[in-house]
C-alpha positions in Angstrom: 66.5 117.1 115.8 69.7 114.8 115.6 73.4 115.1 116.9 74.1 113.9 113.4 72.5 116.7 111.4 75.3 119.1 110.1 74.8 122.7 111.1 73.5 123.5 107.6 70.4 121.3 108.2 69.5 122.5 111.4 69.0 126.3 109.8 67.0 125.0 107.3 63.2 126.4 107.5 61.6 124.2 105.1 58.7 125.1 102.7 55.1 123.7 104.0 53.1 122.3 101.1 49.3 122.4 101.2 47.3 119.9 103.6 46.6 116.3 101.8 44.2 115.4 104.0 43.2 111.5 104.4 39.5 111.9 105.4 36.6 110.9 102.8 34.1 113.2 101.7 35.9 116.6 101.9 35.5 119.4 99.7 39.1 119.9 99.2 39.6 123.2 97.9 43.2 124.3 99.4 46.1 123.1 97.0 45.0 124.4 93.7 44.4 120.9 92.1 42.4 121.1 89.0 38.9 119.8 89.5 39.0 118.1 86.1 40.8 114.9 85.6 43.3 114.4 83.1 42.8 113.6 79.3 41.6 110.1 78.4 45.0 109.8 76.2 47.0 110.5 79.2 45.5 107.8 81.0 45.6 105.6 77.7 49.3 106.5 77.1 50.6 105.6 80.6 49.0 102.3 80.5 50.5 101.3 77.2 53.7 101.6 79.3 52.9 99.3 81.9 55.2 96.3 80.7 58.3 94.8 80.9 59.7 98.0 79.7 59.8 99.6 83.2 63.0 97.6 84.1 64.8 100.1 81.6 65.7 103.3 82.5 63.9 106.7 81.1 65.3 108.3 78.3 67.6 110.7 80.1 66.9 113.9 78.6 63.0 113.0 77.7 63.5 114.2 73.9 60.1 113.4 73.1 58.8 115.4 76.1 61.0 118.3 75.2 60.0 118.1 71.2 56.0 118.1 72.3 56.6 121.3 74.5 59.0 122.9 71.8 56.0 122.1 69.1 53.4 123.4 71.3 55.0 126.8 72.2 56.9 127.5 68.6 60.5 127.0 70.2 63.6 124.8 69.2 63.8 121.7 71.6 67.2 123.0 72.7 65.2 125.8 74.5 63.5 123.5 76.9 64.5 121.8 80.1 61.9 119.5 81.9 62.3 118.3 85.5 60.4 116.7 88.3 57.4 119.2 88.9 58.3 123.0 88.2 59.6 123.1 92.0 62.6 120.9 90.8 63.1 123.0 88.0 63.2 126.5 90.4 65.6 124.8 92.7 68.0 124.1 89.8 67.8 127.6 88.6 68.0 129.0 92.1 71.3 127.1 92.2 72.6 127.5 88.9 71.2 130.9 87.3 71.2 133.2 90.1 74.4 135.2 91.1 74.9 134.1 94.7 76.4 137.1 96.9 73.6 139.6 95.2 70.1 139.5 96.7 67.3 138.1 94.2 64.3 140.3 93.8 60.8 138.7 94.6 57.3 140.3 95.5 57.0 140.4 99.4 53.6 138.1 98.4 54.5 135.6 96.7 55.3 131.6 96.3 56.6 130.7 99.7 59.1 128.1 98.2 61.5 131.2 96.7 62.9 132.2 100.4 63.3 128.7 101.0 65.3 127.8 98.1 67.4 131.3 98.8 68.1 130.1 102.2 69.0 126.5 100.8 71.5 127.9 98.5 72.7 130.9 100.7 71.3 133.6 98.6 69.9 136.7 99.7 66.1 137.0 99.4 64.9 140.7 98.8 61.1 141.0 99.0 59.9 143.7 97.4 56.3 144.7 98.7 53.5 144.7 96.2 51.2 148.1 96.2 47.7 148.4 98.2 45.9 146.6 95.6 48.4 143.8 96.0 50.0 144.7 92.2 53.6 144.4 91.2 55.6 147.9 91.3 57.6 147.3 88.1 59.6 150.5 88.8 60.9 148.7 92.1 62.8 145.9 90.1 65.7 147.6 89.5 69.4 148.2 90.8 72.0 145.4 91.3 70.5 142.0 92.1 71.3 138.3 91.4 68.4 137.7 89.7 64.6 138.3 89.7 61.7 136.0 90.1 58.0 136.3 90.4 54.7 134.2 89.8 52.5 135.6 87.0 49.7 135.1 87.5 50.9 135.7 91.3 50.3 133.3 93.9 48.7 133.6 96.1 46.9 136.6 94.8 45.8 135.6 91.1 46.9 138.9 90.0 48.0 139.0 86.4 50.9 141.4 85.3 50.6 142.0 81.5 53.5 141.4 79.3 54.6 145.1 78.8 55.3 145.0 82.3 57.5 142.0 82.1 59.2 143.5 79.2 60.0 146.4 81.4 61.8 144.4 84.0 63.6 142.6 81.4 65.0 146.0 79.8 65.9 147.3 83.3 67.9 144.3 83.9 69.8 142.6 80.9 72.4 141.3 83.1 70.3 139.3 85.5 68.2 136.2 84.6 64.6 137.2 85.0 62.5 134.3 85.8 58.4 134.4 85.3 56.9 131.2 87.0 53.7 130.7 85.1 52.0 128.0 87.0 48.6 129.3 86.6 49.1 131.2 83.2 46.5 128.9 81.3 43.6 130.4 83.3 43.6 133.5 81.8 47.4 135.1 81.2 49.2 135.4 78.1 52.6 133.4 78.5 56.1 135.4 78.3 57.1 132.3 76.4 56.5 134.7 73.3 59.4 137.0 74.6 61.9 134.6 75.1 63.6 135.1 71.6 63.8 138.8 72.1 65.4 138.5 75.5 68.3 136.1 76.3 67.9 136.9 80.2 64.3 135.4 80.3 63.4 132.0 81.4 59.8 131.0 81.9 58.6 128.2 83.9 55.4 126.1 83.9 54.0 123.0 85.3 51.4 120.5 84.1 49.9 120.0 87.6 47.4 122.8 87.0 45.9 123.2 83.8 46.7 119.9 82.6 45.6 118.2 85.8 48.9 116.1 86.3 49.8 117.0 89.8 50.2 113.3 90.8 52.9 112.8 87.9 55.0 115.7 88.8 56.0 117.0 85.6 57.6 120.6 85.4 59.5 122.3 82.3 61.4 125.8 81.4 61.6 127.5 78.4 64.5 130.3 77.6 67.6 130.8 75.7 69.3 127.5 75.0 72.6 129.1 77.0 70.2 129.1 80.0 68.9 125.7 79.4 72.4 124.2 79.0 73.3 125.5 82.6 69.9 123.9 84.0 71.0 120.7 82.3 74.6 120.9 83.9 73.0 121.0 87.2 70.5 118.5 86.6 73.1 116.1 85.4 75.4 116.7 88.6 72.2 115.9 90.7 69.9 113.4 89.2 70.2 112.5 85.4 66.8 110.6 85.5 64.4 113.0 87.1 61.3 111.9 84.9 60.1 108.4 84.8 58.8 106.6 81.8 55.2 106.8 82.8 55.7 110.4 83.4 57.0 111.3 80.2 54.3 109.3 77.8 51.5 111.2 80.3 53.1 114.5 79.6 53.3 113.8 75.7 49.8 112.9 75.4 48.4 115.5 77.5 50.0 118.0 74.8 48.4 116.1 72.1 45.0 116.6 73.5 44.5 120.5 73.1 40.6 119.9 72.9 40.7 118.3 76.5 42.9 121.2 77.7 40.7 123.9 76.3 37.6 122.5 77.5 38.8 121.9 81.2 40.8 125.3 81.1 37.2 127.3 80.0 35.3 125.2 82.5 37.5 126.5 85.3 37.6 130.0 84.0 33.6 130.4 83.6 33.3 128.4 86.9 36.0 131.0 88.6 34.0 134.0 87.7 30.6 132.5 89.0 32.5 131.7 92.3 34.2 135.5 92.6 30.4 137.0 92.1 28.7 134.5 94.7 31.5 135.6 97.4 31.0 139.2 96.5 27.2 138.8 97.1 28.1 137.5 100.5 30.2 140.4 101.3 33.7 139.2 100.4 36.4 141.4 98.8 37.9 139.0 96.0 40.8 139.9 94.1 40.9 139.7 90.4 42.0 136.4 89.8 43.7 135.0 86.3 44.5 131.8 88.1 42.4 128.7 89.3 41.9 130.1 92.8 40.7 133.2 94.3 42.0 135.0 97.3 39.2 136.9 99.3 38.6 138.3 102.6 35.2 139.1 104.7 35.6 142.6 106.5 33.5 141.3 109.4 34.8 138.0 109.8 38.2 136.4 110.9 39.9 134.3 108.4 41.4 131.9 110.6 37.9 131.3 112.2 36.5 131.1 108.9 38.7 128.9 108.0 38.4 126.6 110.9 34.8 126.2 110.8 34.5 125.5 107.2 36.9 122.6 108.0 34.2 121.5 110.7 32.0 121.3 107.7 34.1 119.5 105.9 35.2 122.2 103.4 39.0 122.8 103.4 40.7 126.0 102.0 43.9 127.6 102.5 44.7 130.3 105.4 48.0 131.8 105.2 49.1 133.3 108.7 51.4 135.9 106.6 51.6 139.6 107.0 49.0 141.8 104.6 47.2 138.4 103.8 46.4 136.7 106.9 42.6 137.9 106.9 42.3 136.3 103.2 41.3 133.0 102.0 42.7 131.4 99.1 40.0 129.2 97.7 40.6 126.8 94.9 38.0 126.7 91.9 36.3 123.2 92.3 33.6 121.8 90.3 30.0 124.1 90.6 28.9 121.4 93.1 32.3 121.9 95.1 31.6 125.3 95.0 28.2 125.1 95.9 29.0 123.1 98.9 31.4 126.1 99.8 29.0 128.7 99.5 26.4 126.7 101.5 28.6 126.2 104.2 29.3 129.7 104.3 25.8 130.8 104.1 25.4 129.0 107.4 28.7 130.5 109.2 27.4 134.2 107.9 24.1 134.1 109.0 24.6 132.5 112.4 
């Protein structure tokens, strides 16, 4: 702590990202990265940008990328906002679209960055409990609020809320912005982008970090009514007019152009997820039904923290949240079949010991 910090900084409780270890030969299943690389067309597009043009600023509005996203999702480019990862997009919408002075509603087990943003912008965060099966109680999302946000599929549970449940929330809150955070939707969900033309209060956020294997580029976007997008643009252009560099824009456009690669990788993750879930269940784990690229599991006879530490000793890293209700669960990213087998082999040694 520095004497030069403002009182505002002193009171902040920052988000803690998943560990990025520097050790070699680790089976890294802790940060929900895609085990398969990006499309070769992405690499080719990025290499094509490595010339003297890097002395120039990128396109401030990333129009080519907005159009690629709009074409893919069947919306107008005026309905698309892009940012430096979906976290930046979320930061702008917390600041500019949620009504400060009223509580923002979110699940009690959810993306842990949401309360951080509320603290950053002086917004009350109201966590609504998931039911005993870790599903959202749609009827709870009513009454006066400054906005609503939830991941779908949820993180870290992986559980999906069907579109009719999302519509129920939208209809009950016509005067509030409802944000559906779809970081993992391509691994088994149906996107709420299909609803944006029917509900002017709906904003859907997505990222290229997961299903398109571009966590290293930091590209996120939002789709919604043009008026919501205009509000985000006003925030962006009051903060950083150039959030995406030339390499990120070119790579992201190429990622949307290679549909075959995208489907191949998503299907591989989905198939492997089901195999991993079954294998964990065979070993006595209770595994929540996941529509994401990870699973949340607990062993009724083993402490989750001790399991995570013991796995690490065997060079396998998973995520353990010391958080009420899920402190005995492990979040395990779906890896390649070889990575998953290494995890299972390590668990066999621990459970039989």
